[in-house]
C-alpha positions in Angstrom: 0.0 0.0 0.0 1.3 3.5 -0.9 0.6 6.4 1.4 -0.4 9.3 -0.8 -2.4 12.5 -0.1 -4.2 14.4 -2.7 -3.4 18.1 -3.1 -5.6 20.7 -5.0 -2.9 22.5 -7.0 -3.4 25.9 -8.5 -0.8 25.6 -11.3 -1.2 23.6 -14.5 2.3 22.1 -14.1 1.8 21.0 -10.5 -1.6 19.5 -11.2 -0.3 17.7 -14.3 2.7 16.3 -12.3 0.4 15.1 -9.6 -1.7 13.1 -12.0 1.4 11.6 -13.6 2.6 10.6 -10.1 -0.7 9.0 -9.3 -0.6 7.0 -12.6 2.9 5.9 -11.8 1.8 4.6 -8.4 -1.2 2.8 -9.9 1.0 1.0 -12.5 3.7 0.2 -9.9 4.3 -3.2 -8.3 2.4 -2.1 -5.2 -0.3 -0.3 -7.1 -3.6 -1.5 -8.6 -3.8 -4.9 -10.3 -6.4 -3.7 -12.8 -4.4 -0.7 -13.8 -1.2 -2.7 -14.2 -2.8 -5.1 -16.6 -4.1 -2.4 -19.0 -2.5 -2.3 -22.4 -2.0 0.5 -24.8 -4.9 -0.8 -26.9 -7.2 -1.0 -23.8 -6.4 2.6 -22.9 -6.9 3.8 -26.5 -10.4 2.4 -26.6 -11.1 4.0 -23.2 -9.8 7.3 -24.7 -12.3 7.1 -27.5 -15.2 6.6 -25.1 -14.0 9.4 -22.8 -13.7 11.8 -25.8 -17.3 11.2 -26.5 -18.2 11.7 -22.8 -16.4 15.0 -23.0 -18.4 15.9 -26.1 -21.6 15.1 -24.2 -20.6 17.4 -21.4 -19.5 20.1 -23.8 -22.8 20.1 -25.6 -24.7 20.2 -22.3 -22.8 23.3 -21.3 -22.3 21.9 -17.7 -18.9 23.2 -16.5 -18.6 20.6 -13.7 -19.3 17.8 -16.2 -16.8 19.3 -18.7 -14.1 19.5 -16.0 -14.7 15.9 -14.9 -14.7 14.5 -18.4 -11.7 16.5 -19.6 -9.9 15.1 -16.6 -10.7 11.6 -17.7 -9.3 12.4 -21.2 -6.1 13.6 -19.6 -6.0 10.5 -17.5 -6.1 8.2 -20.5 -3.6 10.2 -22.5 -1.1 10.3 -19.7 -1.7 6.6 -19.0 -0.9 5.8 -22.6 2.3 7.8 -22.2 3.3 6.1 -19.0 2.7 2.6 -20.5 5.1 3.5 -23.3 7.7 5.0 -20.9 7.8 1.7 -19.0 9.7 0.3 -22.0 11.2 3.5 -23.4 11.7 6.4 -21.0 12.2 8.9 -23.8 9.1 7.9 -25.8 6.8 10.7 -24.6 9.5 13.3 -24.9 10.1 12.2 -28.5 6.4 12.2 -29.2 6.0 15.8 -27.9 9.1 17.0 -29.8 7.8 15.3 -32.9 4.4 17.0 -32.8 5.9 20.4 -32.0 8.2 20.2 -34.9 5.4 19.0 -37.2 3.1 21.9 -36.1 5.8 24.4 -36.9 6.7 22.8 -40.2 3.1 22.4 -41.4 2.1 26.0 -40.5 4.5 28.0 -42.7 1.8 30.7 -42.9 2.3 31.2 -39.1 5.9 30.4 -38.4 7.4 31.3 -41.8 6.7 33.4 -44.9 3.9 31.5 -46.6 0.4 33.0 -46.9 -3.0 31.5 -46.1 -6.1 33.7 -45.7 -8.8 31.1 -45.2 -9.2 27.6 -43.7 -9.3 26.2 -47.3 -5.9 27.9 -48.0 -4.5 26.2 -44.9 -5.7 22.8 -46.0 -4.0 23.3 -49.3 -0.7 24.1 -47.6 -1.2 21.2 -45.2 -1.7 18.7 -48.0 1.3 20.2 -49.9 3.5 19.7 -46.8 2.4 16.1 -46.3 3.1 15.4 -50.0 6.7 16.8 -49.5 7.1 14.5 -46.5 6.1 11.5 -48.6 2.9 11.1 -46.7 0.5 11.7 -49.6 -1.7 9.0 -51.0 -0.1 6.0 -52.6 -0.1 6.0 -56.4 -2.4 2.9 -56.5 -4.7 3.9 -53.6 -6.1 7.4 -53.2 -7.2 6.4 -49.6 -4.0 4.9 -48.4 -3.5 7.5 -45.7 -6.8 6.5 -44.0 -5.9 4.3 -40.9 -7.0 0.8 -41.3 -8.0 0.7 -37.6 -10.5 3.5 -37.8 -14.0 2.5 -36.6 -16.2 1.8 -39.6 -18.3 4.9 -39.4 -15.3 7.2 -39.1 -13.6 5.4 -42.0 -16.6 6.0 -44.2 -16.5 9.7 -43.3 -12.8 9.9 -44.1 -13.3 8.3 -47.5 -16.0 10.9 -48.2 -13.9 13.8 -47.0 -11.0 12.7 -49.2 -13.2 12.7 -52.2 -14.6 16.1 -51.3 -11.1 17.5 -51.2 -10.8 17.0 -55.0 -14.3 18.3 -55.7 -16.2 15.0 -55.8 -19.1 15.9 -53.6 -22.7 17.1 -53.9 -23.2 20.8 -54.6 -26.1 20.9 -52.1 -28.0 18.7 -49.7 -30.9 17.9 -52.2 -28.7 15.5 -54.1 -27.7 13.7 -50.9 -31.3 13.3 -49.8 -32.2 11.9 -53.2 -29.3 9.4 -53.0 -30.6 8.1 -49.7 -34.0 7.6 -51.2 -32.5 5.9 -54.2 -30.5 3.5 -52.0 -33.6 2.7 -49.9 -35.5 1.8 -53.1 -32.6 -0.4 -54.2 -32.8 -2.3 -50.8 -36.5 -2.8 -51.3 -35.9 -4.1 -54.9 -33.2 -6.4 -53.8 -35.5 -8.0 -51.2 -38.2 -8.4 -53.8 -36.0 -9.7 -56.6 -33.4 -11.8 -54.6 -30.4 -9.5 -55.1 -27.4 -8.8 -52.8 -29.4 -7.2 -50.0 -26.3 -7.0 -47.8 -24.5 -4.9 -50.4 -27.5 -2.7 -50.9 -27.8 -2.1 -47.1 -24.1 -1.1 -47.1 -24.8 1.4 -49.8 -27.7 2.8 -47.9 -25.6 3.1 -44.7 -22.9 4.8 -46.6 -25.3 7.3 -48.1 -26.9 8.1 -44.7 -23.4 8.6 -43.3 -22.7 10.9 -46.2 -25.9 12.9 -45.5 -24.9 13.2 -41.8 -21.4 14.4 -42.8 -22.8 16.8 -45.5 -25.1 18.4 -42.9 -22.1 19.0 -40.6 -22.7 16.3 -38.0 -20.7 13.3 -36.8 -22.5 10.0 -37.6 -21.0 8.1 -34.7 -22.1 10.8 -32.2 -25.5 11.1 -33.8 -26.0 7.3 -33.4 -24.6 7.5 -29.8 -27.3 10.1 -29.0 -30.0 7.9 -30.4 -28.7 4.8 -28.5 -28.9 6.7 -25.3 -32.4 8.1 -26.2 -33.7 4.6 -27.0 -32.2 3.1 -23.8 -33.8 5.8 -21.7 -37.2 5.4 -23.3 -37.3 1.6 -23.2 -36.2 1.6 -19.6 -39.3 3.7 -19.0 -41.3 1.1 -20.9 -39.9 -1.6 -18.6 -40.6 0.5 -15.5 -44.2 1.1 -16.7 -44.8 -2.6 -17.3 -43.5 -3.4 -13.8 -45.9 -0.9 -12.3 -48.8 -2.5 -14.1 -47.7 -6.0 -13.3 -47.2 -6.9 -16.9 -44.6 -9.4 -18.1 -42.8 -7.9 -21.1 -42.6 -11.2 -22.9 -46.3 -11.7 -22.5 -47.2 -8.2 -23.6 -48.7 -7.5 -27.0 -47.0 -5.3 -29.5 -49.9 -2.8 -29.1 -49.3 -2.6 -25.3 -45.6 -2.1 -25.8 -46.2 0.6 -28.4 -48.6 2.4 -26.0 -45.9 2.3 -23.3 -43.4 3.6 -25.8 -45.6 6.5 -26.9 -46.1 7.5 -23.3 -42.3 7.3 -22.7 -41.8 9.6 -25.7 -44.4 12.1 -24.4 -42.7 12.1 -21.0 -39.2 12.8 -22.4 
């Protein structure tokens, strides 16, 4: 057991150092068995979840929630760094130096003599710098720079963004809506005619993701919101059934639908 007392620091550096010290204790031989067995992959997946939790807090406008969730993001980032330092003590220093050098190099309009007067100008410069670094797309794969480990929704968005960069995108949202309707009809036709329904469903999902992106929203976060909404409403359905002594499995669809509508009205 490690004797440690928490201190509410007033400086960024001291607060950050305290968190790093706590993480080191947790990962130490006398620390926490659960924390010790976490891998970089485990923490990376946690970091994705915590980033969404912070986005929830950010959109809610709740300062206490934002503070708590941003703290969790810091925890996972620093935990990732500590795990790497356990085998290479200079890893995080090199990572920080690398990103600092890259930011300066890729912002010549800020740190050098280049000019960029709009976000689009900046993206042109950014792509030009990446090409000079040999980090452009491969000759035989325009999408080669998209990480293979991206979650499937995010990968679809990145594919669409890459195409947009060279002008292959809808001029306005009406075309995107029409494409979604077209893909829905193709799913229906596939079911009726015995076609490749799985492929058509994939096309429909891709077009819906494209619509979400085009309208300026993140598809994963939009689906996350719906997941939470459905969970909350159906939990109210379950609670209502219990109040009325009704077994969910024995309930009719009409009864469940009535509970569902009441849950929607109460939201």
